[in-house]
Residue, then its C-alpha position, 0 to 999 in steps of 0.5 A: x498346911x502341906x501343899x497336895x501332892x498334885x500341886x507339888x508335882x505340877x509347881x515341880x514341872x512348872x519351874x523346871x519349865x521355866x529354868x529350861x525356857x531361861x525366865x528368873x524369878x521376876x521373869x517367872x512371876x510376871x508370866x504368872x501374872x499375865x497368864x492367871x493373875x497370880x504373881x505368887x506360886x503359892x497362890x495357884x492351883x494345879x490348872x493355872x501350873x498347866x496353863x502357864x506351862x503349856x503357853x510356855x511352850x506355844x511361846x516356845x514353839x513360835x519362836x521358830x516361826x517366821x514373824x512377817x510383824x513390821x518392825x517399828x522405827x521409832x529410836x525407842x523402838x529401835x533401842x527396845x529391839x536391841x535391848x530385847x534380842x540381848x534378852x535372848x542372847x542372854x538366855x532371859x526369853x525364849x522368842x527373839x520375835x518382834x511379836x514378840x516384843x511388841x506382847x510384852x509391851x502390850x502386857x506390860x504397858x498397855x501399847x499395842x503397837x511399837x509405833x505407837x511407842x510415846x517418849x514417857x512410856x518408852x524411856x519405861x519399856x527401856x528402863x525394864x529391859x535393861x533392869x532384865x538384863x541387869x538381874x542376868x549379869x550385865x553390868x551397863x557402866x563396864x564400858x561405854x559401848x552396850x555390846x561389849x556390856x553384853x559381851x562380858x556377861x555372856x562369857x561370864x555365864x559360860x565360864x560359870x558353867x564351865x562351858x566357855x569355848x577359849x581360855x579368853x574373850x579376847x581369843x575367841x573373839x578372834x577365832x570367831x570373828x577375826x577382831x585383833x582384840x575386844x576393844x578393836x573389834x568392830x560393830x558387826x563382829x562383836x554383834x557376830x560374837x553376841x550371836x555365836x554366845x548367845x546359842x551358847x548360853x540358851x544351852x546351857x540354861x536349858x541344860x540346867 
């Protein structure tokens, strides 16, 4: 039995919104499950698609508002925060703020505050965030420094999209951050480039 035209139109609009926001299939299904209780788009109604689209749009708007939530200082929270920001620079999540990370942790693991994140739950959160980055193209075994792993994935995304700003990553690193080489760059220089490339990656994903 074919789906009703209104449902097909609503589904296409929802999928387009997810693609623009940089949500991959797993992130989309998670978003649907949290919002309307249905991981499968086949089970969703027109109202479900509209509700998800509106919620995703609100999150995009909120990403531009200041975040007043205090940052948790535990080791697990710091690592989760670093991964969340990396996911933003990989175009996977739209909202890089502490409040968005806290909302993700609450949805997925039922913890109301990152400061209350115990080691066992913390490891689960970190593994989940690393898996999201892996699906975005990060090879965590490629380099000892996780920053270089993220940079390599960003460069691959841009290269495959025909949007790389230089012939190679090393030359762009020198132009952007003044680093003499990929392995000679400081953590600060690598962070600077990750942020700069993050804007390019998000632009690419929003335009496709």
